[in-house]
N, C-alpha and C positions, 0 to 999 in steps of 0.2 A: 504493500499499500504506499502511496505517497502521502506522508503525514507531516504536518507542521507542529510547532510547539506553542502556538498562540491559542489555538482552539482547545478547550478543556478536554473534550473526548479524545482528540488526536494526540494531545500531550500525554494523557494517561496511558494510551496504547503504547506510545514510544517509551515511556519510563517504566511501566509495569508489565508491558507485554500483553495486556488484555484490558477489556472494558466490561463492567457490570457482570461479574461472575455469577450472580444469582440467575440472571436471565440466560447466560450461556449454558450453565449446568442444566437448567430446566429444559431448554431446547434439545440438549443432548439426550435427555431421558425421554422426551416426548416424540421426537421425530424419528421416522424409520425410512428405510430405503423405499423410494417410490412415492413418498408423501408429498403433499402440497402445503405450503405455508404462505400466508399473506403477511408481509412485513409493512405495516402501515405506519409511516413515519420512519422511512429507512435511513434517513440522514446520509452518511458517507458510505453506507453499505456494509458495515462491520458484521451485523447479524445476518444480513442476506447472504454474505459470503460464507459464514459459518454454516448456516442452514443448507446452503447448496451442497456442501460436502456431506452433510448428514443424510440428505434425501437421495443423493446420487444422481446419475444421468437419467434415471427414469422418473425422478421427482421434479417438481417445479416450485420456484419461489416467485411470487408476485411482489415486487418492491414498489411501494407507493411513496413518491417524494416530489412534492410540488415546488419546492424552493430551488431556483436555478443554481444558487451557490452550492448547495449540498448535492444537487442532482449531477452537477458537473464532476464532482469528486466520485460520486457513486458509479457513474458510467465509466470513468477513467479506471477505477479499481477493478471493475468487472473485465474491462478490456485487458488490463495488465496481466490478470490472472487467467485469462481465456475462459472465463465462466460462461457456460452456454445454457444453463438451466434456470437463469434468473430473467424474468420478464419485467422490464422497467415501465412503470406507469407514472407519467409526469403529471399527476393531478392529485387533488386532495379529496378525502372522503368525508361526507357530511350527510345531513338528512334531507338535502334537496340539491338539484343541480343549480349552480350559480357561478357568477364571477365575483370573487371576494378579494379583499385586501389582505395580504399576508405581510405582517410586520417583521422585518428582518432584525434579528438580534445582533449584538456586536460580534466582532470577529473572535472574541475570546470564548464564545460559546454559541456557535452557529445553530446548534440543535434546539436552542430556545426560541427560534423563529416561530411565530404563532399567528393564528387568526385573531387573537386578542392583543390589543396594544398593552405594553407593559413598560416599567421603568427602565428595562435593559434594551428596549427597542432603540435603534440608533436613528430613527426618523426616516429610514429608507423603506419603501413599501413596494411590493410586487403585486400584480394582479394575477390571480390563479383561477383555474377552473376546478370546481368541486362537483362531485357526482355521488349518487347513492350507490353503494356497492351492489345492492340487490338488483338494481337496473343495469349496472355496468356488466355484470356477469350473467345476466339472463340468457339462457340458451347455450352458455359455454360450459364445457366439461372442466370445471375447476372447483373441486370440493376440498376445502382446507381441513387439515387435521389440527392446525395451530393458527391462531391469529395473534400476532404481536402488535400491540397498539400503543403508540407513544407519540401523541400529537399535541402536546403542550396545551391541554385544556379543551381540545375539541373532541375528546374521546366519546363523550355521550352523544354528540351529534353523529359521529361516525357509527356508533352502535345502533342508533335509531335508523340509520340508513342500511343496515344489514340485518334487520330483525328476521326476515324470512330465511336467510342463510343460517343464522344462529339457531332458528327453530328446526330447520330441516336437517342440517349437517351436524349440529351440536359440537363444534370444534372447541378445543381448549382456547381460552382467551387470556393472554398474558398482557396486562393492562396497567398503565400508570394512572393513579387516582390521586390527584392533588387538588384540594378544594380551592386553594389560592388561584391556580390556573384555570380551573373550571368556572370560577366566578367571573372571570373576564368575558365569558361568553354566556353569562346569565344561566349557568348550570351548577348543579351541586353533586356531591358524591352520593347523597341520599337518593337522588333521582336515578343515578347510575345503578346503585344496588337494587333499587326497586324494579328497574327494567330487567336486570339479569335474573332476579328472583322470579319475576313473572314468566321468564323464559325457561325456568327449570334449572337454573345454574346454582351451584354452591360456590362460596368464596373461600379462598385460602390466602393467608398472609404469610410473609417471610417469618421464619423461626430459626432458633439456634444462632450460631455465629453469623455475622453479616457476610453475605456472599457464599453461604454454605450450600445453597440450592435446596434447602429444606423449607417445607410449607406446613402450616397448621390450619385446620379448619376454623373458620370464623363462625361460631354458632350463632352469635347474636350480632346481627349486622348493624344494630344501633350503636355498637361499641367500636365501630370502625374508626381508624385514626384520621382518615381523610387526607393523608399525605404519604402514601406508600404504594408500592407495586402490589397488585392483587392478581391471583391466578383464579379465574373462573372456570369451573368444570362441571360437566354433566356426568362423565364417567369417573371411576375411581382413579386416583393418582397412582403412578408406579410407586412401588414400595420405597425405592431409593430417594423419592422426593418428600416423603412424609416424615415429619418430626417425630422423634422417639417419644 
């Protein structure tokens, strides 16, 4: 990968050799050869590339990244590594098709680019196309085993636009849930949990040592922290992901 040391994610990969081990370990346990994953908010492609190796040549990764700055890096990394099983989708996912403003974050953390304006936005705005995932994939043979969702506060909008797929395919959904970010788009974590509950999902939150890849069932959703990664699941989690 072509990585700089100004952006937080890229610098961490350079220094530590990895990024977000909780997500990486979880994907390694959930994805199998031939699987499909939707990487929603793919950024520079770190997890799309990891997942591409896990699903093998018979699997497919759909990488959604609307920001031109991150998209350029994503495509470059796929080309450098001759990755052939990642489909790049240069659009955002939401609850309706629209042309929306995407507020670019500073170069120190380009992954914070968001549909909601924030204090770290540098005043630069892109216009992007958003689409409902249920409409985008209508009639296509693309059934994900895993959806990784990290879109800086637009997670609920994206989930609302994929309700049919969530109901029919019941994939694992690995999702960032941060009330501070959700509020910028007039959303809350309570609404997100209510939606997933109505769709028959259970919620798991990180457990054990940070980055251990372990998850614990959240029995009472009202006790949610509102600022953590959540793994939503219909099926049982593999034993290696469950906290002791």
